C-alpha positions in Angstrom: 111.1 49.0 158.3 110.2 51.0 161.3 106.8 52.6 161.9 105.5 55.0 164.5 101.7 55.0 165.0 100.1 57.8 167.1 96.7 57.7 168.8 94.7 59.7 171.3 94.1 63.0 169.6 90.7 64.6 169.4 88.5 67.6 170.3 88.4 68.8 173.9 87.3 71.9 175.7 89.7 74.3 177.3 90.8 73.0 180.7 90.3 69.4 179.6 92.8 66.5 179.2 94.0 64.2 176.5 96.5 61.4 176.4 98.5 60.7 173.3 100.3 57.4 172.6 102.9 56.5 170.1 104.0 52.9 169.5 107.2 52.1 167.5 107.4 48.8 165.6 109.6 47.0 163.1 113.3 46.6 163.0 114.3 48.1 166.3 117.5 47.3 168.1 117.2 50.1 170.6 115.6 53.5 170.9 117.8 56.4 172.0 115.0 58.9 172.5 111.3 59.4 171.9 109.4 62.7 171.8 106.5 64.8 170.7 106.5 67.8 168.4 103.6 69.9 167.2 102.7 72.1 164.3 99.9 74.7 164.4 98.5 76.2 161.2 100.9 78.7 159.7 103.6 77.9 162.2 106.8 75.8 162.2 106.9 72.5 163.9 108.1 72.8 167.5 109.4 70.6 170.2 106.8 69.7 172.9 108.7 67.2 175.0 111.4 64.5 174.7 112.4 61.6 176.9 115.8 60.0 176.2 117.0 56.6 177.3 119.4 58.3 179.6 119.4 61.9 180.6 116.9 64.7 181.3 113.4 65.0 180.1 112.8 68.2 178.2 109.7 70.3 177.9 109.0 73.4 176.0 108.3 76.2 178.4 104.6 76.7 177.4 103.7 73.1 178.5 105.7 72.8 181.7 103.5 71.9 184.6 100.6 70.8 182.3 102.0 68.1 180.1 103.9 64.9 181.2 105.8 62.7 178.9 106.5 59.1 179.8 107.8 56.0 178.1 107.3 52.2 178.3 110.6 50.8 177.0 109.3 47.2 177.0 106.5 48.3 174.6 108.5 50.9 172.6 105.8 53.3 173.4 105.8 57.0 174.5 102.9 58.8 176.0 102.0 62.5 176.4 99.5 63.3 179.1 98.1 66.7 178.4 96.2 68.5 181.2 94.7 72.0 181.5 94.6 72.3 177.7 94.4 75.7 176.2 93.2 76.8 172.7 96.8 77.6 171.8 97.7 73.9 172.2 95.7 73.2 169.1 98.0 71.6 166.5 98.9 68.4 164.8 101.1 66.4 167.2 103.9 64.3 165.8 105.7 61.5 167.5 109.5 61.3 166.9 111.9 58.5 167.7 115.7 58.1 167.3 116.0 54.4 166.6 119.0 52.1 166.1 118.3 49.0 163.9 116.3 50.3 161.0 117.4 51.8 157.6 117.7 55.3 159.1 117.9 56.9 162.5 115.3 59.6 162.8 111.6 58.5 162.5 108.3 60.4 162.5 104.7 59.4 162.9 102.0 60.7 160.6 100.6 63.0 163.3 97.4 63.2 165.3 95.1 66.3 165.5 94.5 67.9 168.8 91.9 70.7 168.9 91.1 72.7 172.0 88.0 74.8 171.9 87.5 77.9 174.0 
């Protein structure tokens, strides 16, 4: 089995910073991409950022210049450094990974709450 475990969410004031982490474990041969999505109340889940094994990093426009995604391939871990947080960044943040080796390909974490107060 494969598991994704997120950490690092919490409550922060507008303008503050948080760092999310997501570690993948289990039957992993390789990871093609890892990323972060978020879902605010009453809204659909949306892409925040993705980092492939090869290719370009992608960010949604609303976080460009404020968020940075990075990856430690040796630890099967992806990070999301979030700076200059805004109340509209409030959401549950989900880790996603495209993994070769487990029983399926597309894996999700359980999510971590990020709340930004004004």
